[in-house]
N, C-alpha and C positions, 0 to 999 in steps of 0.2 A: 974459809967459808963463802966468802963473796967471790972468789975465784971460781968455787966449784957451782954455785948459783949463776955466774956470768957463763961459765961453759955450758950449763945446761939451757940457759937461753939460746946461746949461739947454735947449739945442737938442732935446737928447736926451730931456730929461724932456717938452718940450712935444710932442714927436713921439711918445713913447710914450703920453703922455695923450690925443693924438689918437686914437691907434691903439686904446686901450683903450676910449674913447668910441664910435669906430666899431664896434667889436666887440659893446660893450653894446647900441647902437641896432641891430644884425644880430641878436642873441639876441632882442631885444625884438619885433623885427619877425617873426623866425620864430616867437616863442612866441605872437604875436598871430595869426599864420597858423593854426599848430597847434590854436589854440583854436577859432579860426573853423571849420576841419575837424572839430573834435570836436562842434561845436554843431551843425553841418550834417549829421555823420552821426547824432546822437541826434535831430535834428528827422525825418530819414527813418524812422528807427526807432520813433519815438513812436508812429504809429497801430498797428504791428505789436506795440508792446508792450501797449498798451490793449487790444487784439483779445485777446490772449494773457492779459492778466488777467482779462478778461471771462470768456473761454471756458475757462482752465485755473486761475490761480492764483486765481482768485473763489472757484469750487466746491470748490478744494482746502482754502482756508482755513475754509469753511464747513463742510466733512467733518470737518476738525479740531476744530472746536467742537463739531458734534454728536455725535463720537465719546465727550465727557463729558457728555451728556445721555439723559434717558430720552424719546424722541421717536417717535411713530407714523408721522411723515411727513407730518401735518396737524395744524394748531393750534401751542400753545405747547410749546416744549422745556423741560423740566427738568433742572437742572444735577444729576449724581449723581456728579462725580467719578470716580474709577477703578473704579466698580463694573461697568461694561462689561468691562473688561480682566480684572478679576478673575473675571468670569463666563466669559471667554474660557480662561482656565488651567484651568478644569475643565468644559469644554464639549467632550464626546468626539465631536461631529460635526465640530466645528473640529478636533480633533485627527486625525482619520480623514479629513478633506478635506485636510490639511498633508502627510500621508502619500501621498496620491493624486498631490499636485502635484509632491511630491520623486519619485516614482515616475516621473513625466512628465518631468521635468528628465531624468532618468536615461534615460531611453527616448530623448529627443530629442538628448541629446547622445552618443549611440553611434550608432543606425541612421541618420538623415537625413545626419549629419555625414560617416559613413563612405561612406554613398551618393553623397553630394554630391561628395566627393574623388575618389572610384573614377570617377565618371561624368565628371566634369571633365577628368580625368587622359587617360582613354579619347579622350575628345572631341578633346583638344587635340593627340593624335596622327594624326587624320585631317585631311586638307585639303578633300577633295571633301564637299559636303552638309554641312557643318560649320553653317551657318546655318539649314538645315533641321531638322537634330536640336535644336538649342539652341532654336528654336520649339517642337519637339515637348516638350521637356521643360519649357517655360517655361508652354505652355498651361494646365495645372491650376491653376498659381498664380494665373492671371488670372480663372479661372471663380469666380462666386460662391458663396460657402459652403454655402448654401442647397440650389443645384443638385448642387455634389460631395457633398453628404451624402444626398441624395435618390438619386442614381446608385448609391452604394454601399448605401444601405440596400435598394435593389431587389436589387441583385446578389448580397448576403448574407442575403436573405430566406431562409428554408428551405422556404417553399411555391412560391414562383414564382422564386427566384433560380438559382444556380449548382447549388446542390443539386438541384432540380427538372431541370436539364438534364440533370446527371450521371445521375440516376436513369432517366432514358430510354435512356441507353446502358449501363445495368446497373451503374453504378460507385455505391456507396453510402457513399462515403467520407465526405461531408458530412451524412447521415443524423441527423436530431435534434440538429445541431449549432447553437446560437441564438449567434450572434455577438454580437449586442447585447442577449440577453435572459439570458445565463449570467453571474452574478456573477463567475465566473473568467476569463470571456472578454471581456467588455464593456470595460472599460479598455484593454485591447491592442488593440481592435478599433477602437476610436474613433481612438486614437492612431495605429494603420496608415493610416485615411482620412485623416488629418490629416498624417501623412507624405508619402502620396502626393500631397497637393496641394502640399506645402511644398518636399520636397527638390530640385524643379528649379530653385527659386530660389536654392539654394544652389549648384546645377551652374554656373549662370550667373555667380554672382559669383566663383567660385573660378576657373572658364574666364577670365574676364577679367584676375585676378591672375595666372594662368599663362602668359597670353600677354606679359606684360610681363618675363617671365623671359628673359635674354639666350640666344637658341639657341646660341650658341657653347659655353655650358656643356655641354649636352647630347651635343654633337658631339665635345667632349673626352671625355665619360664613356663614350661608345661605343666611342672610339679606344682607350680603356683597358680595354675589355672590360665594363664595369658592364651589366648586365641593365634592364630596365624597373624592377622592384622597388627595385634600387639607386639609379637614376636618381630616381624619385619620392621615395625615403625622403632622399636627400642634397642633390638638388637643388631638387626641386619643395616639398617642406615648409617648407625655410628662406627660399625664396622668397617663399611666400605667408603667410609666418607671423603678419604684421600682420593682414592680411585674416581669417585663420583665427582669430586673438584675438578680433577685433571679432565675427565670428559666434557665437563661443561665448559672448559675453556676452549678445548679442542672442536667442540661443536658450534661453538661462538665463531671462532677463527675461521673455521671450514665454511660456515655459513654466510659469513662476510666476503670470502674469495669464490663462492660457488660458481661454477662455470659450466662445467660438463653436460647436465643433464638439462637445465632451461636452452642451452646452445642445440644439442642434439634433437630435441622434440620438437621444440617451437621456435627456433632462432630468434628468441626475443620477444615472438608475436604471441597471440594476434595483437596488431596495433600498439605493440609494445607493452602488453600487458605482463610479459614474464621476462622484461628487458632489466636485468639487474647488472649492478655497476660493471662487471667483467665482460659482459656481453657488448655495453655500450662502449667500453673501452677498445674490443675488438674491433667494431665497425668504425670506431673513429680513426684506428689506426691502419686498419688494412682495406677498408671500403672508401673511407673518405679521405685518405692518405693525411691526414693530421696526427702524425707521430709525436709531435711535442706536446700536442694538446693531450693526447693518450698517456703521454708519460707523466704529465701533471695530475692527470686522475689516477692512474695507478698508485703513483705515489702517496696521494690522499687516501686510497684504501689501503695501502700498506701501513700508512700512520695511523688509521682507525684499529687495524687489527693489533697493531704494537701498543696501541694505547690499551687495548683490551687486555693484552697479555700482561703489560706491565702493573694494571690493577690487580690483575690476579697475584703476581708476585708479591707485589706490596702488601696484600691482604694476608698471605701466606707467611711472610715475613713478620708481620705484626702478631704472628700466632692465632690469628683468626680461624676457626674452622670453619671450611665451606661444605 
């Protein structure tokens, strides 16, 4: 009896050992296949990584180095430590440019976002000609920035634009109003032109998000007597919250890095009234030949944008809905 039991235990032990060996072999094979897939994926990614390194990472690292040097843009760069950053702390022009960028952020986190939401919601309520209106809204976004800027410079020109046309009808509302030449109006006027070109993009992405919301939710809300505003607030906004949060992040970062419209229309004028940080950086690098100082300025701008993006990612990871 004992010998039979011992034989059974030995058989079980052999079976278990064989099973463990099979499992181990299967795991090894799966691990080998997984490693091959990872190596293959990295092999496909390597060319793009190299291009990214040459085009993005390489210049970024060089900018980081030059930020700690006194460099004119040509010749040898002399290491000066934190001197450029100490200069930034006392640079009135940089402080003023930072304020203009923050004002730009505030303007673009309110006006185009609100216009995009309202436009997308109204467009989502119609069925006929929706593609036509979507294309009309999006056309300004695909027109070259130089063309957009030239159009609005002509329209807002006090000598030959809207003011001239209104004068011919006896309306002198815009007489002596210099939208791009008045320090008090210049920044808001340039932001208006940028907003005109940009808000259609927000309409399209918000509309795409709204169309993914279950229509039955709106039907139930209408049955319960909810008006358009309540539908928008209680159904539409929660339904597009991820897209809305992402757009807020993008608009904030883009506003901190804005360059083209202020530079094309006013070159930072009049008297520095539209001189945002990137224009000040450009002037220091290419007009004043202070490339090292401009690199330090660019590094600060990039760090500021990275902080905003990091805060957004941190909030999302904590599960807080934006």
